[in-house]
N, C-alpha and C positions, 0 to 999 in steps of 0.2 A: 887669602886663605888664613884660617885660624891658627894661632899658636897653641900647641898641645902642652899642657902642664902635667906634671906627675900626679898620679892618683894614689893617695895613701890608703892602704888596705885598712879596713875597720879595726881589726885586732891590734894593729900597730898604733893606730890613732888613739885607741882607748888606752893602751899601755902608756903612751907618752903623756896623755892628758892626766892620767892618774899619778904619774910620777912628778909632773910639773906643778900641779895645782896648789901645792903647799910650799913652793919655792918662791923666794922674792924675785920679782921681774929682773932686777939688775944682775942677779946671779944666773939668769938664763941666757945672757948674751953669749956666753961661750958655748952654749948648746946648739946654736943655730947651725944650719947646714943647707946645702943646695941639692942634696940627693939623700935617698934613704933606701936601704935594702928591701923594704916592703912597699916601695912605690913602683907603680907600673904606668905605662902610657897607653893611650888608645892606639889601636893598630893602624888606623887610617884617619884622614880628615884634616891634616895640617902638618906643620913642621914642629918637631920637638923643641921646646924652649931651650936656648943655650944657657949654660951656667952664667955667662956674663950678663944675660938679661935678668936672671933672678938676683944676681948680686947688685945690679944697678937698682932694681926695684926695692930691694931691702934698704939700700943706702938712702934712697929718697924717702921711704916710709920712716926710717929712723930719724932723719933730719926733721921731718914735720913733727914727729913725736917729741923730740927734744925741745922744739919750740913750744910745745904744749905742756912741758914739765917732766917728760920722761927722763930718768926712771923714777922720779918722785911722784907724789900724788897728783899734782896738777889741779887746776880749778875746773869746776863743772862746765863753765863757759868755754874753757880751753878745750875740753873734750868735745863739746859741740862743734867748735870750729875745726878741730882735728878731724872729726868724722867727715865734714863737708870737703875739706882739703884732700883727705884720703880717697873719698869717693871719686872725685875728679881724677886724681892720680891713677887709681887702679883702672878706671875706664879708659883713660888716655893711653896708658903704658902697657897694659897686659896683652892687648891684641886678641881678646876673646870674642867669639860669637856667642849669641844667647844659648845655643844648644850646649856648648862646652861649659858655659858659666852655670848651667843647671846641674852639673855633675858634682855631687856632694864631696867626694874624696879629694877633688882639686883644692877645695877650700880648707879641708882638714890638713892637707900638705902645707899650704901657705901658713896656716895658723900655728902648726905644731913643729914644723921643720924649718921653714925659712924665717918666721917671725915669732918664735915662742915668747921672747922677752917683751916685745911690744904688745902681743896679744894678751898676755896675762897682766900687763900694766893697764891696758884699757879696761879690762874686767877683773878686778881684784878678787871678787868672790864669784867665780864663774860657774855657770851650769854647763853641762855637757854640750848642749846644742850651740853654745857660743863658739865651740872649738871643733866638735865632731861633725858639724853641719848636718845633723839629723833634721834640722829645719833651717833652710838657707835664709829664711826671713829673719832669723835671729843670729846668724853667724857673724862673728866679729868683723870679717872682711867681705863675705859674700853678700850680705845685706847692703853694703855700701856700693859695691859694683852695680848691683841691680837698681839701687836708688838713682845713681847717675844714668844708667842705661835707659830707665823708664821715663826720665824727665829731660834728657838731653835733646836739644834741637840743633842738629849738626849744621843747618843752613844759616844759623845766626852768628853774629860776631862773637857773642858770648854764649856758646852752646849750653852752658850750665847755669844760666840765669835763674832757672826754675827750681834748682836743686834744694834751695833753702826755704821754699814756701811753707812746707810742713816740718814740724819738729819730728824727732825720731819716732816717738810713740804714735803720733798721728799718721806718719807715713806707713808705719807698720799696719795700721788699719787698712790702708789701701793695698799694700803689698800682699797681705795675707789673703786678699780677695782677688788676686790677679787672675786666677784660673777662671773664676766665675764671670769676670769681666772680659774674658776672651783674650787676656794678655794684651789688651789694646794700648799700645804706647800713645797713640793719638788721644785716647780718652784721658789717660793719666796726665799727659802734658796739658791738655785743655783744662782739666780740673785744677792743676797747679797754677795755671795762668789766670783762671777766673777767680779762684778762691779768695784772694785778698780783697776783691771788690764786692764779694757777696754780702748782702745786708743780713746779719744774723740776729738782729733785734735784741741784742743783749744776751742771747743764749750762748752757752759755752761752745767754743768751736768744735770740740770733739763730739759733743752731742748732736750738733747739726751735721757734722761730717758722717757720723755713723748712719744717720737717717738717710742722707743723700746717697751713700753707698748702697744701702738696702734698695732704694728706689732704682738706682742704676742697674743693680743686679737683676731686678725684676724686668727692666727694660731690655737688657742685653739679648735675650732670645728673640726679641721683636725687631730691634734696630741694629744694623751693622754699623757700629760706631766709626770704624775705619773708612767706611764708604761716604760718610758725611763730609761736606765742606767744613773746614775748620771753624769758620764763623758760626755755622749752623750747630756744630757740636758744642761750642761755647754757649750758645743760646739755649740748647737743650739742658746743659748743666745748670744754667741760671734758673730755668723753669723748675727743675727738680729741687734746687736749693730753696726757691721760694715756697714750693709745696711743703718741703720739710719744715720750714719755719712756721708756716700756717698750722701744720699738724702738731708740732710741739707746743705751740701756743694753746691750741684747743685742748691738748692733753693736760696741760697745767691748769687750765680753767676748770676742767672736769674734776681735777684732784682737789680743788679748793673747797 
């Protein structure tokens, strides 16, 4: 059964975001809390998260952040490693199911109540969607949980071996299209598995990826990806990738 997290009402989330965005991250440490008067729970569907669980989650996130330079600036590479470590942590420790993880106000609560200091450290010049979860694909924490969820292979010794296949911006290209791809975890896992071995003929990874995703989106209404054998699914992705490279090469030749 899923753990239910507090849902921070939009008006309160906006007020906290506006108040905190010009404050130094280190100064926000004393602002963290594990409850808020404008937070509510879903009436059914799981057990309400205990305060001790939220406290443990915060301590673990802060420890990883400190290793990446928090509350100082940190290095770009440290932020990348931080994101991957946090994605694994959130997916392992939060006890969420996908339906609950789709609820925007849960992530607003985590960002603005439980972890305001680390949230604003990770994004020093934040836009609202990083905190208010108006778009989960860009939320400071929500996007990481989903990255782990969509690439995790629970049956393997290292269930998160695929999590670092794509960098943040490239994975955003996939995550933003998850609805059109039917939310197929099998497809995203297979794409992550196959991608390093795809021959891209010197073309930029992102250019090839965007074309492959367009082709998969056109194929989605015809092929039930989750019904395919995993090896067949990987072969389908390889075929689409080869077609993308051929099409890109022809496009460049026409432009010359």
